[in-house]
C-alpha positions in Angstrom: 0.0 0.0 0.0 1.4 3.4 -0.9 2.2 5.9 1.8 -0.4 8.4 0.4 -3.2 5.8 0.7 -2.2 4.8 4.2 -2.2 8.5 5.3 -5.6 8.9 3.7 -7.0 6.0 5.6 -5.5 7.3 8.9 -7.1 10.7 8.3 -10.4 9.2 7.4 -10.5 7.2 10.7 -9.1 10.0 12.8 -11.9 12.3 11.6 -14.6 9.7 12.3 -13.1 8.9 15.8 -13.1 12.6 16.6 -16.6 13.1 15.4 -17.8 10.1 17.4 -16.3 11.5 20.6 -17.5 15.1 20.0 -21.1 13.7 19.5 -20.8 11.6 22.6 -21.9 8.4 20.8 -20.8 4.9 21.4 -18.8 3.2 18.6 -21.8 1.0 17.9 -24.2 3.9 17.6 -21.9 6.1 15.5 -21.0 3.3 13.1 -24.6 2.3 12.7 -25.5 6.0 11.8 -22.6 6.4 9.5 -22.7 3.0 7.8 -19.2 2.0 9.2 -18.0 -1.3 10.6 -17.5 -1.0 14.4 -14.6 -3.5 14.5 -12.7 -1.4 11.9 -13.3 1.8 13.9 -12.0 0.1 17.1 -8.9 -1.3 15.2 -8.0 2.2 14.0 -8.7 3.8 17.3 -6.2 1.4 18.9 -3.8 1.9 16.1 -3.9 5.7 16.2 -4.3 6.4 19.9 -3.3 3.2 21.6 -5.3 2.3 24.7 -6.2 5.9 25.4 -8.8 7.8 23.5 -8.1 11.4 22.3 -9.1 13.8 25.0 -12.1 16.0 24.2 -14.5 18.0 26.4 -15.6 16.1 29.4 -19.2 16.7 28.3 -18.8 13.9 25.8 -18.3 11.2 28.5 -21.3 9.0 29.3 -21.4 9.3 33.1 -24.4 10.0 35.3 -24.4 11.3 38.8 -25.4 8.7 41.4 -26.3 9.3 45.0 -25.9 6.5 47.5 -28.5 6.5 50.2 -28.0 4.2 53.2 -31.4 3.0 54.3 -33.4 -0.2 54.0 -34.8 -1.1 50.7 -38.5 -0.2 50.6 -39.5 -1.1 47.1 -41.5 -4.2 47.9 -38.5 -6.5 47.7 -38.0 -9.8 49.3 -37.2 -10.4 52.9 -33.4 -10.6 52.1 -33.5 -6.9 51.3 -33.3 -7.3 47.5 -35.3 -4.8 45.5 -38.3 -5.9 43.5 -37.2 -7.2 40.0 -39.8 -5.0 38.2 -38.4 -1.9 40.0 -34.9 -2.8 39.0 -35.9 -3.3 35.3 -37.7 0.1 35.3 -34.7 1.7 36.9 -32.3 0.3 34.3 -34.6 1.4 31.4 -34.7 4.9 32.9 -30.8 5.0 33.1 -30.5 3.6 29.5 -32.8 6.4 28.1 -30.7 9.1 29.8 -27.7 8.2 27.6 
């Protein structure tokens, strides 16, 4: 492969990786939207940046604030203190939709 083609591929993937990070999308979501192959994006991400991703604004990270409250579970769970499975499922759906 010629050096010009290699540089062109590198720039293509560098641009897509930066766009994905700036949009705050997962690799799967971004590749699905752009018609790209996720495994190829991950390959180029490792090749270009190693284990670390390029650093963009912290707003692109997918973290949510969590408050830990120490009190007995009162969601109708079992006697062992486990929460109700329906409540857990609804909670996880709520978290998923906030992404």
